[in-house]
N, C-alpha and C positions, 0 to 999 in steps of 0.2 A: 611516367602522368599516366594516369587509368584512362584507358578508350571511352569515349562517350557512352552513355546508356542509351541502348536503342528505344526510342518512345513508341508506346503503341498508339494504335489509331484513336480516333476519336471515339468514346464510348455513346453508342448512340442513347442511351437514355440520360446523359449527360445532361440536356436542357431540359428534359423533364424533372430530373431532380436538383435542379440548379435552386431552387427556394426552399426545398427540405434541408438541402446541405448548407443553407447559408446560417452562420452562425454571430448575432450581430456581437460587436465587441463589448458593447454595455453588459451585454450577460457574464462576460468572463471578466471585467475589469475590478483590477485587484483594489484599487483606490476607492471606487465606487464601493465596493463589497464593504470595505472595511469601515466605510463610514455609515453602511446601515444599521439603523436599530437593533434589528434581529442580530447582527454580527455582536455587536457591542454587548446584548442581552447574553449571548450565548458564550461571551468570555468571563463577564463580572459575574453573572448568577453560579455557575460553577466553583469559581475560585470562592465565595461566599460560603457556599456549600460546604467544601472542602475545610475554610477556615473554621467554621462551624463545629464540623465532625473533629477535626483535630482538637478543637477546645475540649469538646464534651470527653474524649476518651483519654485528655491530660496529655498533649504531645506540645511540646514548648518548643518554640521556634528557636530557642540558643541550642537547643540539643542537636537539632539539623546542623546547624552551624559548626559547632564542636564537631560533629561528626564525619563531616565535610575536610575540617582544617586538618583533624589527626590521620585522615584517609592515605593510602600510599598514590599519592598521584602520577608514579609510573604506570603503576597498573590500570589508575583510571585513563591515562594516554592510551593504553593499551586497548581498553574497552572502547575508546572511541575511535580509534583505527579498524577494529574488528568491524563497527557496525559502518562504518563507510566502505569496505569493503565490499558491501552487499549492492553498493548502486550502481557500479560498473557490471556487476552480476544480473542486477535489473535490467539496466541498460540493453544488456546484450542478450537477456531471454526476450524483451519486449522485440528486440530487431530481428529476432527468428522468427517471431509471431508474427509480425509484417511479413516477413520476406513470405511465409506461406500464402499472404493475399498480394505477391505479386508487386511488394512494393520494398524498394532496397533502401535502407538506412542504416549509417554505419554507428559503431557502439557507444562512439563520443557523442555523436549528434542526439543518439537516444537516450544515453544519462543525462546529458544536459535540460532535455524537455522533462525529463522525468523528474529532475532533482527540481526543477523550477514549480513543476505541479504540487511536488511533496511541500515545498513552501507553503503554496496557497492551501492546501490541506491543514496546515499549521496555523493558519492565522483565520480563515473564514470555515463556517459548518458545514453540511451538507454534502463533504466531498465534491465541492467543485472543481479541485484540483482536477480530479478526471475528465472533466469538462475542458478545463484548461488544457491540459496535455494534448487532446484533439484539437483544440483551436490552435495552441503551436503550431503543430505538425501541416496545418492546412494555412496557416499564414505563412509558413518557409516554403511549403513545398502547396501551391494552389491546385494541382492535380492529383491530391490525394484528396482521397473519399471519407468525411468525416463520420458517415453511418459505418464504413470498413472499420474504420480506425475506433469507434466506439465497439467494436466487436472484438476488436483484440485486447483492448483494454478490460472487456468484460470478462471475457475468458483467462485473463492474465488475476483478474480478481477469484475468477473460481480455482483458478489453481492455487492463488495464496491461501484462499480458505480451507480447501480441500486438507493441504499441506498443513496449517494450522492446527485442523482437525486430528490429523494421522498423526503426525507428530507430538503433538500434545496428550494424546491419550496414549503413545509408547513410552513416552517419557514420564507420564503419569503414574502407570501401569508398574514401571521401573522405582519409580520412588517411592510409592507406596504398596511396594510388593508384598508388604505385610497384611494389607488390607487398606481400603481408602478411609478417609476420616468420612462422617457422615454429614460435616459441613459441604465437602463439595462432591458428594457423588452426583449433585446434578449438574455438575461440569461435564463428569463424563457422560451423563445422558444427553447433555445438550451436544459433546462432540459427536456420539453416534447418530443424535438425530440429523446434524447437518452434514455429515456423509451422505446417509439416505437421501435426503431430501436435493443434495446436490446432483447425484445419479438421478433420480426422478425428474428433475427441472430439464438435464440436458436432455434426457431421452426424448422429453415432453417436446422440449423445444426442437429438437433434431428431427422428430417423426410427425408432429402435428403441428408447428407452429405456424407456415405458411398456409396449411390448408384451413387453418381456423380464419384465417383474415380473408382467405377468398370467399369461404364459406359465408362470412358476416358483411361480405360485398365492401369489405375496406376499399377505398379509393386506391387505385394502379399506381399511383404516385408513391404511397405508402408502402404497398407490397415490393415494389423495387428497392423504396429504402431498406426495408428488411430483409430482401435479398443480401444486399452488402452488407448490412449488418451481420446475417447468418454466416456470410462467407468469413466475416472477420474472426467470428466465434469458432466454426468448425474447422477452419484453413488449418488451424495449428493442432490440432488433436489427432490428426491421423496416424496409422500403425507408427510412422517413421519419425514424424514430428514429435511424438508425446514424449517418448522414454527420455531424448536429452532435454524437455523443457520440465520433466518431474527432477531429474537430477539438479537442473538448475535452481529450480524452487525451492527443493531440499536443502541446498546450500546457501541461499537465500536467510533464510528461517533459520538456519544453523549459526548464521551472523549475529541474528537476534537473542540466541540463547547464551552464545560465548558473549556477548556484551553484558547481559546482567549477571553472568557467573564472575567475570573481572571485576564487573561493581563490587558485588558482595566479596570478593576477595581482597580488594583494594580497601573496602570501610572494615574489615579484618575482627567483626564482632567475634567473641570467643565461644559465645553461648549459641552461633548460628551455624547449623550443619545442614545443609540443602543438597550438597553436591552438585556436579554437572547436571542431573538429571531434574534434579528441582528447579534449579535455576532456568531449564528449557521449559519445565510444564508452566513455570510463572509467568516467564518473558511470552509464552506462546498464549497465554489466556491475557496478560495485557495488549497483545496484538489484536487479539480477538474483539477484545472492547473498543478499540480503535474504530472500528466499524461502526460503531454507533454515530449517526451523523448529527445529532443534537446540538453537539459542540465541537469546535476544532480539534484536530488530533486526538477525540475522544476526553477531553478535559473534561475532569472531575470523576467522569464514570472509571476510567483507569486509577485514579489514584485511588480511589475506593474501595474498587472492585479488587486490585492486586494488594493493599493494604489488609484486606479481610481475608484472603488468602494467605498471606505470610503469616497473620497472627493468628487464625483459626485452625489452619493444616501443618503450619511448621513451628506455631508456637512461639512466635519471635515476638518479644515486647514490642508494644506500639511505636515506642520513639524511636526502636532501631527499625523496625519495619517502614517508618514513613522516611525514614533517612536513605533508606535503600532505595524508596521509591521514587523521592525526589532527586536524587543525583543519576538514577537511570534517566529521569525526566530531561533533566537537565543537557543529556546527551543526545536523546532520541528527540526530542522536541527544539528545545530551545537553542541547540546549535544550529539546526538546521534551519530556523529563523537568523541566526548570525551570519552564516554561510550563505544559505540562498537567499537573502537580503543582498549580499555583496554581489551575489551572480545576476542577481535581477537587474542590479545597477549598470552592469557591466555587459553581461548578455547580448548579443545581438537577434537572438532568437525571439525575443518578445517584440520587436521591430522590424521583423520578418526581413532579417538580412539572408535568408536562406541556409541552404544545407550545405555540407562538403559535396564535393564534385562526384559524381558518379551515384547520387542520390537520385531517387523517384522511382516513378512506376516503371515495369519492365513487362515485357511479354511472357516470362515464365520467372519464376521463382530462384533466385541468384544464389550465389553462394555469398555468404554475408562478408559486409567490408568491415575491419576491426580495426 
């Protein structure tokens, strides 16, 4: 049995921050959000647009069904398993980031909470899953700080975008080593711009964030909340913490590239020759497009964007490209809705059942429990 975690003394700012740390359940209620007209429109409208686009370029539904029926089901299973390897990696990474803010969370608890947040992101727009993740941690560990947790999610998102840009550019340069097609040169420019903007944004936040709040006489309560948020952001990117996080992030996004690679191999189209670097490049473009918060999991945006890249950059027939996209999205989105829905029903985390023994705030950043 693990020894009990030494609990720190009361935070003198707790009373000051109590109102700012409150997050009403209605704000993150999945059932309520699914009934909102905005959510319904964000699901229906992209589906209509995708259907119209498919009809315009001559994609037949029967071709999608035929492609799936003729696929290698064993390789599709491999693609599914590779994709799900990414979740414990994500959970372990989040646990490491939280440990840098003096909060101990086991990999199992972190993965469960994170997977539930992905379910929310697959069902409702505006990346509400990120808010839901912080809410679940607060619900199961009342002494956790919402603003600090938001900071850990924020830095995790920055690591993801940075990795997508860097790995995507590397895969793209290798895949198109004879020269980038004109149709996707904008993707390269976007990737370079993202990396530059991320670095500038972090430098600005680190050096001027708090000072700007004080200069403009923002109420002290919000400055305290910002301090906790900043701790969540920068606590994990010190010289000791950052290298392991970068390795974990690269492994996480490698699972995305391998997933698409095995999907393409499973479909077995003889005229599709993308290679592993091409699969990585396209998969990371799709992941970047999911960041568009207008629809759940980038619905519509991802399908149209990835199909465009497959047809224009790799000269894949529209029907084959659409089949690749649909099968890949069945794994990366629909399977999360299925498995996440089961977890949502049985998980005690959404009812505040608590975390594993040994979890919670600590005086000093501990070694991680796995």
